[in-house]
TORMAR-156866 format. One record per residue: x, y, z of N, C-alpha, C in turn; residue in one letter. Coordinates in steps of 0.2 Angstrom, whole numbers, padded with zeros to 4 digits, always signed. Layout:
BEGIN
XYZXYZXYZA...
//
This chain:
BEGIN
+0005-0005-0001-0002+0001+0000+0004+0006-0001M+0010+0006+0000+0014+0012+0000+0013+0016+0006G+0012+0013+0013+0012+0018+0018+0018+0017+0022I+0020+0022+0024+0028+0022+0029+0025+0019+0037T+0029+0014+0038+0027+0012+0046+0027+0017+0049R+0023+0019+0054+0024+0022+0060+0029+0018+0066P+0032+0023+0071+0037+0019+0075+0031+0014+0080R+0024+0015+0081+0021+0012+0085+0022+0004+0084Q+0023+0003+0076+0024-0003+0074+0027-0007+0076F+0035-0003+0076+0041-0008+0079+0041-0007+0087D+0039-0004+0091+0036-0005+0097+0032-0012+0099H+0026-0012+0094+0022-0019+0092+0026-0025+0092F+0030-0024+0090+0034-0031+0088+0039-0032+0092N+0041-0028+0094+0046-0027+0102+0041-0031+0107E+0035-0031+0107+0031-0032+0111+0029-0039+0112L+0029-0041+0106+0027-0047+0103+0032-0052+0105T+0038-0050+0104+0043-0056+0104+0044-0055+0113R+0044-0049+0115+0045-0052+0125+0041-0054+0127R+0034-0056+0123+0027-0059+0127+0030-0065+0126L+0032-0067+0122+0034-0073+0119+0042-0077+0120Y+0047-0073+0121+0053-0075+0123+0052-0081+0129G+0050-0080+0133+0050-0087+0138+0050-0092+0136D+0043-0093+0132+0040-0099+0131+0045-0101+0124V+0048-0097+0120+0052-0100+0116+0057-0104+0118L+0061-0098+0126+0065-0102+0127+0065-0111+0131R+0059-0110+0134+0059-0116+0136+0058-0121+0131D+0056-0121+0124+0055-0126+0120+0060-0127+0118L+0066-0122+0118+0073-0125+0112+0068-0121+0106K+0067-0116+0106+0065-0115+0098+0067-0108+0099L+0073-0105+0100+0074-0097+0097+0080-0097+0095T+0084-0094+0091+0085-0095+0085+0094-0098+0088D+0095-0095+0093+0101-0098+0096+0103-0104+0099E+0095-0108+0100+0096-0115+0103+0094-0120+0095S+0092-0117+0092+0092-0119+0087+0099-0122+0081I+0105-0117+0083+0109-0115+0078+0114-0119+0083D+0112-0122+0090+0118-0125+0093+0116-0134+0094A+0110-0135+0089+0107-0143+0091+0110-0145+0085Q+0109-0152+0086+0114-0157+0078+0108-0160+0078D+0110-0165+0072+0105-0166+0068+0100-0171+0072L+0100-0175+0076+0097-0179+0082+0091-0173+0086H+0094-0169+0087+0089-0164+0092+0085-0160+0088Q+0089-0159+0081+0085-0157+0076+0079-0158+0073L+0078-0165+0073+0073-0170+0073+0067-0168+0079E+0070-0169+0084+0066-0168+0090+0063-0162+0090D+0066-0157+0089+0063-0150+0087+0059-0148+0086S+0060-0153+0077+0056-0153+0070+0049-0157+0074L+0050-0162+0075+0043-0165+0079+0038-0160+0085A+0043-0159+0090+0040-0154+0094+0036-0145+0090L+0040-0144+0086+0037-0135+0084+0030-0138+0080V+0029-0145+0074+0023-0147+0071+0018-0147+0077N+0018-0150+0081+0014-0152+0086+0012-0143+0090D+0017-0140+0089+0015-0135+0092+0009-0131+0089A+0012-0132+0082+0008-0127+0076+0001-0130+0076I+0000-0136+0076-0007-0140+0076-0011-0138+0082Q-0007-0137+0087-0011-0136+0095-0010-0127+0097H-0010-0124+0091-0006-0118+0094-0012-0114+0100S-0019-0115+0098-0023-0115+0104-0023-0114+0109D-0017-0120+0111-0016-0119+0118-0012-0116+0123R-0008-0110+0116-0004-0105+0119-0008-0098+0121F-0006-0095+0124-0010-0090+0126-0010-0083+0120S-0017-0079+0121-0018-0073+0114-0016-0068+0119T-0015-0062+0115-0015-0054+0118-0019-0050+0116Y-0025-0047+0119-0027-0041+0116-0022-0034+0115S-0021-0031+0110-0017-0027+0110-0021-0019+0107V-0018-0015+0110-0021-0008+0107-0016-0004+0106E-0016-0001+0100-0011+0005+0097-0014+0010+0097I-0011+0013+0102-0012+0020+0100-0005+0026+0099T-0006+0033+0098+0000+0037+0095+0005+0038+0100P+0003+0035+0106+0008+0037+0111+0015+0026+0111Q+0012+0023+0109+0014+0017+0108+0009+0012+0108G+0011+0005+0109+0008+0000+0110+0007-0004+0116T+0001-0005+0118-0001-0005+0126-0006-0014+0123V-0007-0017+0130-0007-0022+0131-0018-0021+0137L-0024-0023+0131-0027-0021+0135-0032-0027+0136T-0034-0027+0140-0041-0033+0145-0047-0033+0140S-0050-0025+0138-0055-0023+0134-0055-0026+0127N-0058-0031+0124-0056-0033+0118-0060-0028+0112S-0065-0025+0117-0069-0020+0112-0065-0015+0109D-0059-0014+0115-0054-0008+0113-0049-0010+0108R-0046-0017+0108-0041-0019+0105-0043-0020+0099A-0036-0018+0095-0033-0017+0088-0033-0023+0085H-0029-0029+0088-0025-0033+0087-0025-0037+0092L-0026-0045+0088-0027-0050+0094-0019-0052+0091T-0014-0054+0095-0008-0059+0093-0008-0065+0097V-0003-0070+0094-0002-0074+0096+0005-0080+0093G+0005-0084+0097+0013-0088+0096+0014-0089+0087I+0009-0091+0084+0009-0092+0078+0015-0091+0071M+0015-0085+0072+0023-0082+0067+0029-0084+0071P+0029-0085+0078+0037-0086+0081+0036-0093+0078F+0033-0097+0079+0032-0105+0080+0033-0108+0070L+0033-0102+0065+0032-0103+0059+0041-0101+0059L+0041-0095+0061+0049-0095+0060+0053-0100+0063H+0054-0101+0068+0058-0108+0071+0057-0114+0066A+0050-0116+0063+0051-0120+0060+0056-0119+0052K+0053-0116+0049+0058-0113+0044+0067-0114+0044T+0067-0111+0051+0077-0111+0054+0078-0117+0055R+0073-0123+0057+0075-0130+0058+0075-0134+0054I+0072-0132+0048+0071-0134+0041+0077-0134+0039L+0082-0126+0039+0085-0123+0033+0093-0128+0038D+0094-0126+0046+0096-0132+0049+0098-0138+0047R+0094-0143+0047+0092-0149+0045+0096-0151+0039M+0093-0146+0033+0096-0149+0027+0104-0148+0027R+0106-0141+0031+0113-0140+0030+0118-0146+0032E+0115-0146+0039+0119-0153+0045+0119-0160+0040L+0114-0161+0037+0111-0170+0032+0119-0169+0028R+0117-0163+0023+0124-0163+0020+0129-0165+0021S+0130-0162+0026+0137-0163+0030+0140-0169+0032Q+0135-0172+0034+0133-0179+0038+0134-0184+0031E+0132-0184+0027+0132-0188+0021+0139-0188+0020D+0141-0182+0015+0148-0184+0014+0153-0185+0019L+0154-0183+0026+0157-0186+0031+0156-0196+0032S+0151-0198+0030+0148-0204+0032+0153-0207+0025S+0150-0204+0019+0154-0208+0012+0163-0208+0013L+0165-0204+0014+0169-0203+0015+0173-0210+0020R+0170-0209+0025+0172-0217+0031+0173-0222+0028E+0167-0223+0024+0164-0228+0022+0169-0231+0016E+0171-0225+0012+0176-0227+0008+0183-0231+0009V+0186-0225+0015+0192-0227+0017+0189-0234+0018V+0189-0236+0023+0187-0242+0027+0185-0249+0022E+0182-0249+0015+0181-0254+0012+0183-0254+0006N+0187-0250+0005+0190-0249-0004+0195-0255-0004I+0198-0258-0002+0204-0262-0002+0199-0268-0001A+0195-0271+0000+0192-0278-0002+0188-0277-0009D+0189-0280-0014+0183-0279-0019+0173-0283-0018P+0175-0289-0014+0169-0290-0011+0164-0285-0005S+0170-0281-0004+0165-0277+0002+0164-0270-0003E+0168-0271-0007+0167-0263-0012+0160-0263-0015R+0158-0269-0018+0151-0271-0020+0146-0268-0014E+0148-0271-0008+0141-0268-0004+0143-0261-0002R+0147-0258+0000+0148-0251+0001+0146-0248-0004V+0145-0249-0011+0142-0244-0016+0133-0246-0015E+0131-0253-0013+0125-0254-0012+0120-0249-0006S+0127-0247-0001+0124-0242+0005+0125-0235+0004V+0129-0233-0001+0129-0226-0005+0126-0225-0009F+0124-0230-0013+0116-0229-0016+0111-0228-0012Q+0109-0232-0008+0104-0233-0003+0103-0227+0002A+0111-0223+0004+0110-0217+0009+0107-0211+0002R+0109-0213-0002+0109-0207-0008+0102-0207-0008E+0099-0211-0010+0091-0213-0010+0087-0209-0004E+0089-0213+0002+0087-0210+0009+0088-0200+0008A+0093-0198+0005+0095-0192+0007+0091-0189+0002G+0089-0190-0002+0087-0187-0009+0079-0186-0007A+0078-0192-0004+0068-0194-0001+0067-0189+0005E+0075-0187+0008+0075-0183+0016+0073-0176+0012A+0079-0176+0008+0078-0167+0005+0073-0164+0001K+0069-0169-0002+0063-0168-0006+0056-0166+0000Q+0057-0170+0005+0056-0170+0011+0054-0163+0014R+0059-0162+0016+0062-0156+0019+0060-0148+0015L+0061-0149+0010+0062-0145+0004+0053-0141+0004A+0048-0148+0004+0042-0147+0003+0038-0144+0010R+0042-0146+0014+0040-0143+0022+0040-0135+0020E+0047-0133+0019+0049-0130+0017+0046-0124+0015A+0044-0125+0008+0039-0122+0004+0033-0120+0007V+0029-0126+0011+0024-0123+0014+0024-0121+0018E+0029-0121+0024+0031-0117+0031+0032-0112+0028T+0035-0108+0023+0037-0101+0018+0030-0099+0018A+0027-0102+0013+0019-0100+0011+0014-0098+0017A+0016-0101+0022+0008-0100+0028+0012-0094+0030Q+0018-0095+0032+0023-0088+0036+0019-0083+0032E+0022-0082+0025+0021-0077+0020+0011-0075+0021A+0007-0078+0023+0002-0077+0022-0001-0075+0027R+0002-0076+0033+0001-0073+0040+0003-0068+0039L+0011-0066+0039+0014-0059+0037+0010-0054+0034H+0008-0056+0028+0004-0052+0024-0002-0049+0029H-0006-0053+0031-0013-0052+0036-0010-0049+0038D-0005-0050+0043-0004-0045+0048-0002-0036+0045I+0002-0038+0042+0003-0032+0038-0003-0027+0035Q-0007-0032+0032-0013-0026+0029-0016-0024+0035E-0018-0028+0040-0020-0025+0048-0015-0021+0051R-0010-0020+0050-0008-0014+0054-0007-0007+0049K-0006-0010+0040-0007-0002+0038-0015+0001+0037E-0020-0004+0038-0026-0003+0037-0028+0001+0043R-0025-0001+0052-0026+0001+0056-0021+0009+0057L-0017+0010+0053-0015+0017+0051-0016+0020+0049D-0020+0019+0045-0024+0024+0040-0030+0026+0043V-0033+0023+0046-0039+0023+0051-0037+0027+0055E-0032+0027+0059-0028+0033+0065-0028+0039+0061M-0024+0038+0055-0022+0046+0053-0029+0048+0051R-0036+0043+0049-0041+0047+0048-0043+0052+0054F-0043+0046+0059-0047+0049+0063-0045+0055+0066R-0037+0055+0067-0034+0061+0069-0036+0069+0067R-0034+0066+0059-0037+0072+0054-0046+0077+0057S-0051+0070+0058-0057+0071+0058-0055+0076+0065E-0053+0075+0071-0053+0078+0077-0051+0084+0075I-0045+0086+0072-0042+0092+0070-0047+0096+0067R-0050+0094+0062-0054+0098+0058-0061+0101+0061R-0064+0096+0066-0069+0097+0070-0066+0101+0076S-0061+0103+0078-0061+0108+0083-0059+0113+0079Y-0056+0113+0072-0056+0119+0068-0064+0121+0067L-0070+0118+0065-0075+0120+0064-0079+0122+0068Q-0079+0121+0076-0081+0123+0081-0082+0130+0083R-0088+0132+0082-0089+0140+0083-0087+0142+0091D-0088+0137+0094-0087+0139+0102-0081+0142+0103M-0075+0139+0100-0070+0144+0102-0067+0149+0097I-0071+0152+0093-0070+0157+0090-0077+0162+0095A-0080+0157+0100-0085+0161+0103-0082+0165+0111G-0077+0159+0112-0074+0160+0119-0068+0166+0117A-0065+0163+0111-0058+0170+0112-0059+0175+0108V-0065+0174+0103-0067+0183+0099-0067+0187+0106G-0071+0186+0111-0074+0191+0113-0069+0196+0119P-0063+0188+0121-0057+0191+0124-0052+0198+0120I-0051+0195+0115-0047+0199+0109-0050+0207+0107L-0058+0206+0105-0062+0210+0103-0061+0216+0112L-0063+0214+0119-0062+0220+0122-0056+0222+0124L-0048+0215+0123-0043+0218+0123-0041+0223+0118G-0042+0224+0113-0041+0228+0106-0046+0233+0109L-0050+0236+0110-0055+0239+0112-0050+0244+0118A-0051+0240+0122-0046+0245+0128-0039+0246+0127A-0037+0243+0122-0032+0246+0119-0031+0255+0115T-0037+0253+0110-0038+0258+0106-0040+0263+0111I-0045+0263+0117-0047+0269+0120-0039+0272+0124V-0038+0267+0126-0032+0267+0132-0026+0274+0129T-0026+0272+0121-0020+0277+0115-0025+0282+0114A-0031+0283+0115-0035+0290+0114-0033+0294+0117M-0035+0294+0124-0034+0298+0132-0027+0298+0133F-0022+0292+0130-0016+0297+0130-0012+0297+0126N-0016+0300+0119-0013+0303+0113-0009+0300+0111R-0010+0293+0110-0005+0289+0106-0008+0286+0100V-0004+0286+0094-0005+0284+0088-0007+0276+0088V-0011+0275+0088-0014+0266+0085-0013+0265+0081V-0009+0259+0078-0006+0254+0074-0013+0254+0069S-0011+0255+0061-0015+0250+0058-0016+0242+0060G-0013+0239+0062-0014+0233+0063-0019+0232+0069T-0019+0233+0074-0022+0234+0079-0030+0237+0077V-0030+0242+0074-0038+0245+0070-0039+0240+0065S-0036+0237+0062-0039+0233+0057-0040+0226+0060D-0036+0224+0063-0039+0218+0069-0045+0219+0073S-0048+0224+0075-0053+0226+0078-0059+0226+0076F-0058+0230+0071-0062+0229+0063-0066+0224+0060L-0060+0218+0060-0062+0211+0058-0064+0206+0063L-0062+0206+0070-0067+0203+0074-0073+0206+0074I-0074+0213+0075-0082+0213+0075-0085+0213+0070L-0082+0215+0064-0088+0213+0057-0088+0204+0059G-0084+0201+0060-0084+0193+0062-0090+0193+0066Y-0091+0196+0071-0097+0193+0076-0104+0197+0072F-0103+0203+0070-0110+0204+0068-0113+0202+0060F-0107+0198+0055-0110+0195+0052-0112+0187+0052G-0109+0185+0058-0111+0178+0062-0117+0179+0063N-0121+0185+0067-0126+0186+0070-0131+0187+0064A-0131+0191+0058-0135+0193+0055-0138+0183+0052T-0131+0182+0050-0132+0173+0046-0137+0170+0050N-0135+0170+0058-0139+0165+0063-0146+0167+0061Q-0148+0174+0062-0155+0176+0063-0157+0174+0055K-0156+0177+0050-0157+0175+0044-0159+0166+0043Q-0156+0163+0045-0156+0155+0046-0161+0155+0049G-0165+0156+0056-0169+0154+0060-0175+0158+0058A-0175+0164+0054-0181+0166+0053-0182+0164+0046A-0179+0159+0040-0180+0154+0034-0181+0148+0036G-0179+0147+0043-0183+0138+0045-0189+0141+0049K-0189+0146+0053-0197+0146+0054-0204+0148+0051K-0202+0152+0046-0206+0152+0040-0206+0150+0034G-0201+0144+0034-0202+0137+0030-0202+0143+0023G-0200+0148+0020-0201+0151+0013-0193+0152+0011R-0194+0153+0005-0187+0153+0001-0183+0160+0001K-0179+0161+0002-0177+0168+0002-0177+0172-0002P-0179+0178-0003-0179+0183-0008-0176+0184-0012A-0175+0182-0020-0172+0184-0024-0169+0192-0024R-0163+0192-0026-0160+0198-0027-0163+0203-0031R-0164+0209-0029-0166+0212-0033-0161+0217-0037S-0164+0220-0043-0159+0225-0046-0160+0231-0043E-0157+0235-0040-0158+0243-0041-0161+0248-0044P-0167+0250-0040-0168+0254-0044-0165+0259-0049P-0167+0260-0054-0165+0265-0060-0167+0272-0058A-0160+0275-0058-0161+0284-0057-0162+0289-0061M-0169+0290-0060-0175+0297-0064-0171+0302-0067P-0171+0303-0073-0169+0306-0077-0172+0315-0077T-0167+0319-0075-0170+0326-0074-0168+0330-0079V-0171+0335-0081-0169+0337-0088-0172+0345-0085T-0166+0348-0085-0165+0356-0083-0166+0362-0089I-0170+0364-0090-0172+0371-0095-0170+0378-0091T-0164+0381-0096-0163+0388-0094-0168+0392-0097E-0172+0397-0094-0177+0402-0094-0171+0408-0095T-0171+0412-0100-0167+0418-0101-0170+0424-0098P-0167+0427-0096-0169+0433-0091-0170+0440-0095K-0174+0444-0094-0175+0451-0097-0167+0456-0098P-0167+0459-0102-0162+0462-0102-0162+0467-0096A-0166+0470-0095-0167+0476-0089-0167+0471-0081D-0169+0467-0082-0166+0465-0074-0159+0462-0073S-0155+0462-0079-0148+0462-0076-0145+0467-0070L-0139+0467-0067-0137+0471-0063-0132+0475-0069P-0133+0481-0067-0129+0487-0073-0130+0486-0080N-0135+0486-0082-0137+0486-0090-0136+0491-0092A-0133+0491-0097-0131+0498-0102-0137+0499-0104P-0137+0506-0107-0143+0510-0110-0145+0506-0117S-0148+0509-0119-0151+0506-0127-0145+0509-0130G-0142+0517-0132-0137+0519-0135-0129+0515-0135G-0128+0515-0127-0122+0510-0126-0122+0504-0128A-0128+0500-0127-0127+0495-0131-0127+0495-0139A-0130+0499-0142-0130+0499-0148-0124+0501-0153A-0119+0504-0148-0114+0507-0151-0107+0500-0149S-0110+0497-0144-0105+0491-0143-0106+0487-0147A
//
């Protein structure tokens, strides 16, 4: 899914290993114990781990809750995000046992072959018997290798399916946690309660600042004035929207369409000429004629 694994999942892996570490040590199925065993001990361990896988319900399971702070165990199954068991650790131990058995069996076959050749190569009659022994050993070894290979493939497929299922659940849980955090943040931002609680305090503080500056004859900066007007306009606009919404719900009518502003009336101004004798300092007729 291409999602980066958060750190709480690393803590989840550490927690599960710590929960089943004592059980694996008691069964001698840890990596250190398996690497120190010989072939016969590995065969016993393989039988033990197969029995444990078939009866994995006998082991305890744990309910895990993954929080932003880390991974914690919970007794409330409703709050649990994951239920972990010992199955992934048993499959890992079986895979390691099979790999170790293949490695030791090859070494044992080579050493046995060398010993048989050295002891019986001088006698021709015994050479035929040694060859038959070698053939039987080779057939048994090949059959054992095929059986171990089949078991290894089946175990690897089962472990891969289990790992894929766990990883998918982790990633789905990570996406869900991120979505919840984003929803919580958005709900906080959308709440009017914060604006209603902080807004009046800021409004009163700015108003007191402006009034104090006026009495002390101090020039108020434009930022303070603009902030005061912005907050005041927000509250007036909020109150107007709430009133309009309440009136619309109560009346059940659609909001009125926006009407065009009325056209301005056309005014015609007619200038009437005044008589000549009404003008001040009017010249006489002769003077007017000579002019």
